[in-house]
C-alpha positions as CSV (number, residue, x, y, z in Angstrom):
1,M,-13.7,10.9,9.0
2,T,-15.6,9.0,11.7
3,D,-15.0,5.7,13.5
4,T,-15.3,4.1,16.9
5,A,-13.2,1.8,19.0
6,T,-16.1,-0.8,19.0
7,T,-16.0,-0.8,15.2
8,W,-12.2,-1.2,15.2
9,A,-12.4,-4.2,17.5
10,S,-14.8,-5.9,15.2
11,D,-12.0,-6.2,12.6
12,F,-10.0,-8.6,14.7
13,V,-10.3,-11.9,16.5
14,F,-8.3,-12.2,19.8
15,A,-7.5,-15.7,20.9
16,G,-4.6,-17.6,22.4
17,G,-2.3,-14.6,22.7
18,R,-2.7,-13.8,19.0
19,I,-4.6,-11.4,16.8
20,K,-6.1,-12.4,13.5
21,V,-7.2,-9.8,11.0
22,K,-10.6,-11.0,9.7
23,K,-10.4,-9.4,6.2
24,T,-6.9,-10.5,5.2
25,G,-6.3,-13.5,7.4
26,A,-3.1,-12.0,8.8
27,D,-2.1,-13.7,12.1
28,L,0.0,-11.7,14.6
29,A,1.4,-12.5,18.0
30,L,0.0,-10.2,20.7
31,D,3.5,-9.5,22.2
32,W,5.4,-6.4,23.5
33,P,6.8,-5.4,20.0
34,L,3.2,-5.3,18.7
35,I,1.9,-3.4,21.7
36,H,4.8,-0.9,21.4
37,E,4.0,-0.4,17.7
38,A,0.4,0.3,18.6
39,L,1.4,2.9,21.2
40,V,3.7,4.6,18.7
41,W,0.9,4.6,16.1
42,M,-1.5,6.1,18.7
43,V,0.6,9.2,19.0
44,Y,0.5,9.7,15.3
45,F,-3.3,9.1,15.3
46,V,-3.9,11.8,17.9
47,C,-1.9,14.3,15.8
48,V,-3.9,13.5,12.7
49,R,-7.2,13.7,14.7
50,A,-6.3,17.1,16.0
51,K,-5.3,18.4,12.6
52,A,-8.5,17.0,11.0
53,A,-10.7,18.7,13.6
54,W,-9.1,22.0,13.0
55,T,-9.2,21.8,9.2
56,R,-12.8,20.7,9.1
57,L,-13.6,23.7,11.3
58,V,-11.8,26.4,9.2
59,R,-11.8,24.8,5.7
60,P,-13.9,21.7,5.4
61,G,-12.8,19.3,2.7
62,P,-14.9,17.2,0.2
63,R,-17.0,14.3,1.1
64,V,-15.8,10.9,-0.2
65,W,-17.9,7.7,-0.4
66,F,-16.0,4.5,0.3
67,T,-17.4,1.1,-0.7
68,P,-17.8,-1.7,0.3
69,D,-15.7,-0.9,3.3
70,V,-14.8,2.3,5.2
71,P,-11.0,2.7,5.8
72,R,-10.0,2.4,9.4
73,P,-7.4,4.9,10.8
74,W,-4.5,2.6,10.2
75,Y,-5.0,2.9,6.5
76,L,-3.0,5.6,4.7
77,V,-5.9,7.0,2.8
78,W,-7.8,7.6,6.0
79,A,-5.0,9.7,7.3
80,A,-4.5,11.6,4.1
81,A,-8.2,12.4,3.7
82,A,-8.7,13.3,7.4
83,W,-5.6,15.5,7.4
84,G,-7.1,17.6,4.6
85,G,-10.5,17.9,6.3
86,A,-12.3,15.4,4.0
87,R,-15.3,13.7,5.4
88,I,-16.7,10.2,4.8
89,A,-20.1,10.5,2.9
90,R,-22.9,8.5,4.4
91,N,-24.4,7.9,1.0
92,P,-23.0,8.4,-2.6
93,D,-25.4,11.3,-3.4
94,Q,-23.4,13.4,-0.9
95,A,-20.0,12.6,-2.3
96,A,-17.6,14.4,-4.6
97,A,-15.9,11.1,-5.3
98,G,-16.4,7.4,-4.7
99,M,-13.5,5.0,-3.9
100,Y,-13.5,1.3,-4.1
101,F,-12.0,0.2,-0.8
102,E,-11.7,-3.5,0.0
103,D,-8.7,-5.1,1.6
104,T,-8.7,-8.1,-0.7
105,A,-6.3,-9.0,-3.5
106,Q,-9.0,-9.8,-6.0
107,G,-12.7,-9.0,-6.5
108,P,-15.1,-6.8,-8.4
109,A,-16.0,-3.3,-7.3
110,P,-19.7,-2.7,-6.4
111,N,-21.7,-1.0,-9.2
112,T,-22.7,1.9,-7.0
113,G,-21.4,5.3,-6.1
114,P,-21.1,8.8,-7.5
115,A,-20.1,9.5,-11.1
116,F,-16.5,10.2,-10.3
117,R,-15.0,6.9,-9.1
118,L,-11.5,6.0,-7.9
119,N,-9.9,2.5,-8.0
120,Y,-13.1,1.0,-9.3
121,G,-11.2,-0.7,-12.1
122,C,-8.4,-1.9,-9.8
123,T,-9.9,-5.3,-9.0
124,D,-6.9,-7.6,-9.2
125,V,-3.6,-7.0,-7.3
126,T,-2.6,-10.6,-7.0
127,K,1.2,-11.1,-7.3
128,T,0.7,-12.9,-10.6
129,E,-1.3,-10.0,-12.1
130,V,1.2,-7.5,-10.8
131,A,4.1,-9.4,-12.4
132,R,2.2,-9.7,-15.7
133,V,1.4,-6.0,-15.9
134,F,4.9,-5.1,-14.8
135,E,6.6,-7.0,-17.6
136,R,4.2,-5.5,-20.2
137,V,4.9,-1.9,-19.0
138,F,8.6,-2.1,-18.1
139,G,9.7,-4.6,-20.8
140,Y,11.6,-7.1,-18.6
141,P,10.2,-10.0,-16.5
142,L,9.7,-10.4,-12.8
143,M,7.8,-13.7,-12.8
144,V,9.8,-16.9,-13.2
145,D,8.9,-20.6,-13.9
146,P,10.3,-22.5,-10.9
147,G,10.4,-25.7,-12.8
148,Q,12.8,-24.2,-15.4
149,G,14.9,-22.1,-13.1
150,H,18.5,-22.5,-11.8
151,G,19.2,-20.8,-8.5
152,L,17.3,-19.0,-5.8
153,V,13.9,-17.4,-6.5
154,V,11.2,-15.9,-4.3
155,E,8.0,-17.8,-3.5
156,K,5.0,-15.8,-2.3
157,G,1.3,-16.2,-1.7
158,E,-1.1,-14.3,-3.9
159,D,-2.9,-12.3,-1.2
160,N,-2.3,-9.0,0.5
161,G,-0.4,-8.5,3.7
162,V,0.5,-12.1,4.6
163,H,4.3,-11.6,4.4
164,D,4.9,-15.3,3.7
165,G,7.7,-14.8,1.2
166,R,10.7,-17.1,1.2
167,T,13.6,-18.0,-1.1
168,V,13.5,-21.4,-2.7
169,Q,16.1,-23.3,-4.8
170,T,15.1,-24.1,-8.4
171,P,14.3,-26.2,-10.2
172,C,11.3,-27.1,-8.0
173,P,7.6,-27.7,-8.5
174,A,5.2,-24.8,-8.3
175,L,2.9,-25.0,-5.3
176,P,-0.8,-24.3,-5.5
177,G,-1.7,-20.7,-4.5
178,K,1.9,-19.5,-4.8
179,T,3.6,-17.3,-7.3
180,Y,7.3,-17.1,-8.1
181,Q,9.5,-14.0,-8.8
182,K,13.0,-13.1,-9.6
183,L,15.2,-12.7,-6.4
184,V,16.1,-9.0,-6.7
185,D,19.4,-8.1,-5.1
186,N,18.4,-5.1,-3.1
187,A,20.9,-5.7,-0.4
188,D,23.2,-3.1,1.2
189,G,25.6,-5.1,3.4
190,D,23.6,-7.0,6.0
191,F,20.4,-5.1,5.2
192,V,17.9,-4.8,2.3
193,D,16.2,-1.6,1.2
194,D,12.5,-1.6,0.0
195,L,11.1,1.5,-1.7
196,R,7.5,1.8,-0.6
197,T,6.1,4.3,-3.0
198,P,2.6,5.7,-2.5
199,C,1.1,6.8,-5.9
200,I,-1.9,9.1,-6.4
201,G,-3.4,9.8,-9.8
202,G,-0.6,7.9,-11.5
203,K,2.3,9.8,-9.8
204,P,4.7,8.6,-7.1
205,V,4.2,11.2,-4.4
206,L,7.0,10.2,-2.1
207,V,9.2,7.2,-1.2
208,F,9.7,5.5,2.1
209,I,13.0,3.6,2.2
210,K,12.2,0.7,4.5
211,R,15.4,-1.0,5.8
212,R,15.4,-4.4,7.5
213,P,18.0,-7.2,8.1
214,L,18.8,-9.3,5.0
215,A,18.0,-12.4,7.1
216,D,14.5,-11.1,7.7
217,R,13.8,-9.5,4.3
218,F,10.2,-10.7,4.0
219,S,9.0,-9.5,7.4
220,N,7.1,-6.3,8.1
221,H,9.3,-5.2,10.9
222,N,11.7,-2.4,9.8
223,T,15.0,-1.5,11.4
224,S,14.6,2.1,10.1
225,V,12.4,4.0,7.7
226,T,13.3,7.3,6.0
227,L,11.2,9.7,3.9
228,H,12.4,10.9,0.4
229,R,11.1,12.8,-2.6
230,S,10.4,10.5,-5.4
231,E,12.5,12.6,-7.8
232,D,15.6,12.0,-5.6
233,L,15.4,8.2,-5.9
234,L,13.7,7.6,-9.3
235,S,14.7,8.8,-12.7
236,P,12.2,10.7,-15.0
237,R,11.9,7.6,-17.1
238,E,11.1,5.4,-14.1
239,I,8.5,7.9,-12.9
240,E,6.9,7.8,-16.3
241,Q,6.9,4.0,-16.3
242,I,5.4,4.0,-12.8
243,G,2.6,6.2,-14.1
244,D,2.0,3.9,-17.0
245,F,2.0,0.9,-14.6
246,C,-0.6,2.6,-12.4
247,A,-2.8,3.3,-15.4
248,A,-2.5,-0.3,-16.5
249,M,-3.5,-1.4,-13.0
250,Q,-6.3,1.2,-13.0
251,M,-5.1,2.3,-9.6
252,D,-5.8,5.9,-8.6
253,W,-4.5,5.4,-5.1
254,G,-2.2,2.8,-3.8
255,G,1.3,1.8,-2.6
256,L,3.9,0.1,-4.7
257,D,6.7,-2.0,-3.2
258,I,9.7,-1.3,-5.5
259,L,13.1,-3.0,-5.3
260,R,16.1,-1.7,-7.1
261,D,18.5,-4.4,-8.3
262,R,22.0,-3.6,-7.1
263,Q,23.7,-5.3,-10.1
264,S,21.6,-4.0,-13.0
265,G,20.2,-0.8,-11.5
266,L,16.7,-1.7,-12.7
267,I,13.6,-1.3,-10.6
268,Y,11.0,-4.0,-10.0
269,V,7.5,-3.5,-8.8
270,V,7.0,-6.6,-6.7
271,D,3.7,-5.8,-5.0
272,V,0.7,-3.5,-5.3
273,N,-1.5,-2.6,-2.3
274,K,-4.6,-0.5,-3.1
275,T,-5.5,-0.4,0.6
276,D,-2.0,0.4,1.9
277,M,-1.4,1.0,5.6
278,G,0.9,3.6,7.1
279,P,2.9,5.7,7.4
280,P,5.4,3.0,8.5
281,I,5.7,2.7,12.3
282,A,9.5,3.1,12.3
283,L,9.4,6.5,10.5
284,P,10.0,9.4,12.9
285,L,6.8,11.3,13.9
286,K,8.0,14.6,12.2
287,D,8.4,12.7,8.9
288,K,5.1,10.9,9.4
289,L,3.3,14.2,9.6
290,E,5.3,15.6,6.6
291,A,4.4,12.6,4.5
292,T,0.7,12.9,5.5
293,E,0.7,16.5,4.4
294,M,2.1,15.6,1.0
295,L,-0.3,12.7,0.5
296,S,-3.3,14.7,1.7
297,K,-2.6,17.5,-0.8
298,A,-2.2,15.0,-3.7
299,F,-5.4,13.2,-2.6
300,L,-7.4,16.4,-2.5
301,D,-6.0,17.5,-5.9
302,L,-7.1,14.1,-7.3
303,V,-10.6,14.5,-5.9
304,A,-10.9,18.1,-7.2
305,G,-9.4,17.3,-10.6
306,G,-12.2,14.8,-11.5
307,R,-9.9,12.6,-13.6
308,S,-9.6,8.9,-12.8
309,L,-7.4,6.0,-14.1
310,S,-10.2,3.5,-13.5
311,R,-12.3,2.2,-16.3
312,P,-14.9,0.1,-14.4
Protein backbone atom coordinates (compact mmCIF):
# COMPACT_ATOMS: atom_id res chain seq x y z
CA MET A 1 0.00 0.00 0.00
CA THR A 2 1.70 3.18 -1.16
CA ASP A 3 1.12 6.86 -0.40
CA THR A 4 3.03 10.08 0.13
CA ALA A 5 2.73 12.98 2.52
CA THR A 6 2.27 15.28 -0.47
CA THR A 7 -0.72 13.25 -1.64
CA TRP A 8 -2.21 13.27 1.85
CA ALA A 9 -1.95 17.06 2.10
CA SER A 10 -3.87 17.46 -1.15
CA ASP A 11 -6.96 16.03 0.60
CA PHE A 12 -7.25 19.06 2.89
CA VAL A 13 -7.59 22.83 2.83
CA PHE A 14 -5.84 24.70 5.65
CA ALA A 15 -7.13 28.20 6.38
CA GLY A 16 -7.91 30.38 9.37
CA GLY A 17 -6.82 27.80 11.93
CA ARG A 18 -9.15 25.18 10.50
CA ILE A 19 -8.90 22.10 8.29
CA LYS A 20 -11.53 21.29 5.70
CA VAL A 21 -11.72 17.82 4.17
CA LYS A 22 -12.26 18.38 0.44
CA LYS A 23 -14.13 15.15 -0.27
CA THR A 24 -16.65 15.22 2.57
CA GLY A 25 -16.77 18.91 3.47
CA ALA A 26 -16.01 18.16 7.14
CA ASP A 27 -14.64 21.29 8.84
CA LEU A 28 -12.36 20.85 11.88
CA ALA A 29 -10.58 23.25 14.21
CA LEU A 30 -6.79 22.90 14.06
CA ASP A 31 -6.38 22.84 17.83
CA TRP A 32 -4.40 20.86 20.40
CA PRO A 33 -6.96 18.00 20.75
CA LEU A 34 -6.81 17.44 16.99
CA ILE A 35 -3.01 17.58 16.97
CA HIS A 36 -2.90 15.14 19.90
CA GLU A 37 -5.18 12.73 18.03
CA ALA A 38 -2.91 12.98 14.99
CA LEU A 39 0.13 12.09 17.10
CA VAL A 40 -1.64 9.13 18.69
CA TRP A 41 -2.69 7.94 15.23
CA MET A 42 0.89 8.28 13.94
CA VAL A 43 2.13 5.70 16.47
CA TYR A 44 -0.46 3.24 15.17
CA PHE A 45 0.43 4.09 11.56
CA VAL A 46 4.12 3.31 12.16
CA CYS A 47 3.18 -0.08 13.65
CA VAL A 48 1.00 -0.96 10.66
CA ARG A 49 3.71 0.19 8.25
CA ALA A 50 6.29 -2.03 9.93
CA LYS A 51 4.00 -5.07 9.95
CA ALA A 52 3.07 -4.46 6.30
CA ALA A 53 6.71 -4.29 5.21
CA TRP A 54 7.52 -7.55 6.97
CA THR A 55 4.46 -9.39 5.64
CA ARG A 56 5.08 -8.28 2.06
CA LEU A 57 8.65 -9.53 2.40
CA VAL A 58 7.84 -13.02 3.72
CA ARG A 59 4.28 -13.61 2.44
CA PRO A 60 3.02 -11.03 -0.06
CA GLY A 61 -0.73 -10.60 -0.16
CA PRO A 62 -3.03 -10.06 -3.14
CA ARG A 63 -3.23 -6.92 -5.22
CA VAL A 64 -6.44 -4.91 -4.90
CA TRP A 65 -7.67 -2.25 -7.30
CA PHE A 66 -9.46 0.72 -5.69
CA THR A 67 -11.56 3.09 -7.78
CA PRO A 68 -12.14 5.99 -8.20
CA ASP A 69 -10.07 6.84 -5.11
CA VAL A 70 -7.23 5.10 -3.31
CA PRO A 71 -7.78 4.86 0.47
CA ARG A 72 -5.47 6.96 2.61
CA PRO A 73 -3.88 5.44 5.74
CA TRP A 74 -6.57 6.82 8.05
CA TYR A 75 -9.18 4.60 6.39
CA LEU A 76 -9.70 1.24 8.04
CA VAL A 77 -9.55 -0.76 4.82
CA TRP A 78 -6.05 0.62 4.16
CA ALA A 79 -4.83 -0.66 7.53
CA ALA A 80 -6.51 -4.05 7.16
CA ALA A 81 -5.13 -4.58 3.66
CA ALA A 82 -1.64 -3.32 4.47
CA TRP A 83 -1.42 -5.41 7.64
CA GLY A 84 -2.03 -8.55 5.61
CA GLY A 85 0.57 -7.65 2.98
CA ALA A 86 -1.95 -6.66 0.32
CA ARG A 87 -0.79 -4.20 -2.31
CA ILE A 88 -2.62 -1.57 -4.29
CA ALA A 89 -2.82 -2.56 -7.95
CA ARG A 90 -1.84 0.17 -10.40
CA ASN A 91 -4.30 -1.15 -12.98
CA PRO A 92 -7.25 -3.56 -12.77
CA ASP A 93 -5.52 -6.24 -14.84
CA GLN A 94 -3.07 -6.82 -11.98
CA ALA A 95 -5.75 -7.17 -9.31
CA ALA A 96 -7.36 -10.13 -7.60
CA ALA A 97 -10.29 -7.89 -6.65
CA GLY A 98 -11.58 -4.40 -7.30
CA MET A 99 -13.22 -2.21 -4.67
CA TYR A 100 -15.44 0.81 -5.21
CA PHE A 101 -13.96 3.39 -2.83
CA GLU A 102 -15.33 6.92 -2.77
CA ASP A 103 -16.00 8.92 0.39
CA THR A 104 -19.42 10.15 -0.68
CA ALA A 105 -22.86 9.13 0.54
CA GLN A 106 -24.34 8.69 -2.92
CA GLY A 107 -23.02 8.09 -6.41
CA PRO A 108 -22.58 5.33 -9.00
CA ALA A 109 -19.50 3.13 -9.09
CA PRO A 110 -17.31 3.36 -12.21
CA ASN A 111 -17.86 0.60 -14.73
CA THR A 112 -14.27 -0.53 -14.59
CA GLY A 113 -12.18 -3.03 -12.71
CA PRO A 114 -11.51 -6.78 -12.47
CA ALA A 115 -14.30 -9.34 -12.60
CA PHE A 116 -14.44 -9.78 -8.82
CA ARG A 117 -15.80 -6.52 -7.43
CA LEU A 118 -16.49 -5.34 -3.89
CA ASN A 119 -18.95 -2.60 -2.85
CA TYR A 120 -19.71 -1.75 -6.49
CA GLY A 121 -23.42 -2.03 -5.75
CA CYS A 122 -23.21 -0.02 -2.52
CA THR A 123 -23.93 3.35 -4.08
CA ASP A 124 -26.35 4.98 -1.62
CA VAL A 125 -25.60 5.22 2.12
CA THR A 126 -27.62 8.36 2.79
CA LYS A 127 -29.39 8.32 6.14
CA THR A 128 -32.78 8.06 4.42
CA GLU A 129 -31.72 4.99 2.41
CA VAL A 130 -30.19 3.38 5.50
CA ALA A 131 -33.43 3.86 7.45
CA ARG A 132 -35.52 2.51 4.55
CA VAL A 133 -33.43 -0.66 4.23
CA PHE A 134 -33.23 -1.06 8.00
CA GLU A 135 -37.00 -1.13 8.39
CA ARG A 136 -37.37 -3.62 5.55
CA VAL A 137 -34.80 -6.01 7.05
CA PHE A 138 -35.42 -5.64 10.79
CA GLY A 139 -39.18 -5.13 10.63
CA TYR A 140 -39.46 -2.01 12.79
CA PRO A 141 -38.96 1.65 11.85
CA LEU A 142 -36.11 4.07 12.44
CA MET A 143 -37.28 7.00 10.29
CA VAL A 144 -39.95 9.33 11.63
CA ASP A 145 -42.12 12.06 10.14
CA PRO A 146 -41.29 15.17 12.22
CA GLY A 147 -44.58 16.79 11.27
CA GLN A 148 -46.53 13.94 12.86
CA GLY A 149 -44.31 13.28 15.87
CA HIS A 150 -44.74 14.04 19.55
CA GLY A 151 -41.53 14.36 21.52
CA LEU A 152 -37.82 14.49 20.75
CA VAL A 153 -36.37 13.03 17.54
CA VAL A 154 -32.93 13.16 15.89
CA GLU A 155 -32.31 15.47 12.94
CA LYS A 156 -29.29 14.67 10.74
CA GLY A 157 -27.80 15.61 7.40
CA GLU A 158 -27.74 12.94 4.71
CA ASP A 159 -23.97 12.98 4.05
CA ASN A 160 -21.07 11.09 5.63
CA GLY A 161 -18.91 12.26 8.48
CA VAL A 162 -20.49 15.67 9.17
CA HIS A 163 -21.59 14.86 12.76
CA ASP A 164 -24.35 17.47 12.58
CA GLY A 165 -26.96 15.49 14.48
CA ARG A 166 -29.16 17.23 17.03
CA THR A 167 -32.36 16.54 18.90
CA VAL A 168 -35.45 18.53 17.93
CA GLN A 169 -38.91 18.75 19.43
CA THR A 170 -41.79 17.52 17.27
CA PRO A 171 -44.09 18.29 15.66
CA CYS A 172 -41.89 20.49 13.49
CA PRO A 173 -41.35 21.05 9.74
CA ALA A 174 -38.82 18.88 7.92
CA LEU A 175 -35.86 20.93 6.71
CA PRO A 176 -34.39 20.43 3.21
CA GLY A 177 -31.42 18.06 3.17
CA LYS A 178 -32.25 16.64 6.59
CA THR A 179 -33.55 13.27 7.68
CA TYR A 180 -35.32 12.42 10.93
CA GLN A 181 -34.85 9.33 13.09
CA LYS A 182 -36.16 7.87 16.31
CA LEU A 183 -34.22 9.05 19.36
CA VAL A 184 -32.78 5.75 20.57
CA ASP A 185 -32.18 5.61 24.32
CA ASN A 186 -28.65 4.22 24.40
CA ALA A 187 -27.69 6.11 27.57
CA ASP A 188 -25.82 4.60 30.49
CA GLY A 189 -25.98 7.24 33.19
CA ASP A 190 -24.34 10.41 31.88
CA PHE A 191 -22.86 8.60 28.85
CA VAL A 192 -24.07 6.99 25.64
CA ASP A 193 -22.65 3.83 24.08
CA ASP A 194 -22.43 3.51 20.28
CA LEU A 195 -21.64 0.11 18.79
CA ARG A 196 -19.39 0.73 15.79
CA THR A 197 -19.48 -2.58 13.98
CA PRO A 198 -17.15 -3.27 11.02
CA CYS A 199 -18.71 -5.83 8.69
CA ILE A 200 -16.87 -7.82 6.01
CA GLY A 201 -18.62 -10.15 3.61
CA GLY A 202 -21.90 -9.67 5.48
CA LYS A 203 -20.49 -10.62 8.88
CA PRO A 204 -19.85 -8.35 11.88
CA VAL A 205 -16.17 -9.00 12.57
CA LEU A 206 -15.93 -7.11 15.87
CA VAL A 207 -17.51 -4.26 17.80
CA PHE A 208 -16.00 -1.06 19.14
CA ILE A 209 -18.02 0.33 22.04
CA LYS A 210 -17.57 4.09 21.69
CA ARG A 211 -18.52 5.92 24.89
CA ARG A 212 -19.06 9.68 25.04
CA PRO A 213 -20.95 12.14 27.26
CA LEU A 214 -24.71 12.21 26.82
CA ALA A 215 -24.53 15.97 26.33
CA ASP A 216 -22.11 15.45 23.43
CA ARG A 217 -23.71 12.36 21.92
CA PHE A 218 -23.43 13.43 18.27
CA SER A 219 -19.74 14.38 18.31
CA ASN A 220 -16.86 12.22 17.12
CA HIS A 221 -14.79 12.63 20.30
CA ASN A 222 -14.99 9.55 22.49
CA THR A 223 -14.29 9.39 26.20
CA SER A 224 -13.26 5.75 25.83
CA VAL A 225 -13.39 2.95 23.28
CA THR A 226 -13.24 -0.78 24.00
CA LEU A 227 -12.87 -3.78 21.67
CA HIS A 228 -15.30 -6.72 21.78
CA ARG A 229 -16.18 -9.84 19.87
CA SER A 230 -19.43 -9.40 18.00
CA GLU A 231 -20.81 -12.61 19.54
CA ASP A 232 -20.45 -11.11 23.02
CA LEU A 233 -22.71 -8.14 22.25
CA LEU A 234 -25.05 -9.34 19.50
CA SER A 235 -27.43 -12.30 19.52
CA PRO A 236 -27.30 -14.95 16.76
CA ARG A 237 -30.54 -13.52 15.37
CA GLU A 238 -29.12 -9.98 15.35
CA ILE A 239 -25.96 -11.18 13.59
CA GLU A 240 -28.14 -12.86 10.96
CA GLN A 241 -30.18 -9.67 10.50
CA ILE A 242 -27.01 -7.59 10.17
CA GLY A 243 -25.87 -9.97 7.42
CA ASP A 244 -29.21 -9.54 5.64
CA PHE A 245 -28.88 -5.77 6.02
CA CYS A 246 -25.37 -5.76 4.50
CA ALA A 247 -26.64 -7.86 1.61
CA ALA A 248 -29.54 -5.47 1.02
CA MET A 249 -27.11 -2.54 1.03
CA GLN A 250 -24.75 -4.56 -1.25
CA MET A 251 -21.95 -3.69 1.14
CA ASP A 252 -19.01 -6.11 1.22
CA TRP A 253 -16.93 -3.84 3.46
CA GLY A 254 -18.09 -1.09 5.79
CA GLY A 255 -18.82 0.08 9.29
CA LEU A 256 -22.28 0.18 10.86
CA ASP A 257 -23.21 2.54 13.69
CA ILE A 258 -25.57 0.50 15.86
CA LEU A 259 -27.46 1.71 18.91
CA ARG A 260 -29.19 -0.59 21.40
CA ASP A 261 -32.32 0.90 22.94
CA ARG A 262 -32.17 0.58 26.71
CA GLN A 263 -35.96 0.24 27.10
CA SER A 264 -36.81 -2.29 24.37
CA GLY A 265 -33.44 -4.02 23.95
CA LEU A 266 -33.76 -3.64 20.17
CA ILE A 267 -30.82 -2.59 18.00
CA TYR A 268 -30.98 0.16 15.39
CA VAL A 269 -28.55 0.63 12.49
CA VAL A 270 -28.46 4.43 12.34
CA ASP A 271 -25.58 4.96 9.91
CA VAL A 272 -23.58 3.10 7.28
CA ASN A 273 -20.07 4.08 6.22
CA LYS A 274 -18.56 2.16 3.31
CA THR A 275 -15.32 4.16 3.68
CA ASP A 276 -14.99 3.97 7.47
CA MET A 277 -12.00 5.40 9.25
CA GLY A 278 -10.24 3.90 12.23
CA PRO A 279 -9.57 2.19 14.47
CA PRO A 280 -10.95 4.83 16.87
CA ILE A 281 -8.26 7.07 18.31
CA ALA A 282 -9.31 6.47 21.94
CA LEU A 283 -8.85 2.70 21.61
CA PRO A 284 -5.62 1.52 23.33
CA LEU A 285 -2.80 0.68 20.91
CA LYS A 286 -2.78 -3.03 21.83
CA ASP A 287 -6.46 -3.29 20.96
CA LYS A 288 -5.99 -1.26 17.78
CA LEU A 289 -3.45 -3.81 16.58
CA GLU A 290 -5.61 -6.77 17.63
CA ALA A 291 -8.59 -5.31 15.78
CA THR A 292 -6.47 -4.70 12.69
CA GLU A 293 -5.34 -8.33 12.73
CA MET A 294 -8.96 -9.52 12.90
CA LEU A 295 -10.10 -7.22 10.12
CA SER A 296 -7.10 -8.06 7.95
CA LYS A 297 -7.81 -11.80 8.15
CA ALA A 298 -11.47 -11.25 7.28
CA PHE A 299 -10.55 -8.96 4.37
CA LEU A 300 -8.03 -11.40 2.91
CA ASP A 301 -10.56 -14.24 3.28
CA LEU A 302 -13.11 -12.11 1.42
CA VAL A 303 -10.71 -11.43 -1.45
CA ALA A 304 -9.63 -15.08 -1.63
CA GLY A 305 -13.20 -16.36 -1.45
CA GLY A 306 -14.32 -14.58 -4.60
CA ARG A 307 -17.92 -14.04 -3.39
CA SER A 308 -19.42 -10.55 -3.35
CA LEU A 309 -22.67 -9.09 -2.01
CA SER A 310 -22.62 -6.45 -4.74
CA ARG A 311 -24.77 -6.66 -7.81
CA PRO A 312 -23.57 -3.69 -9.89
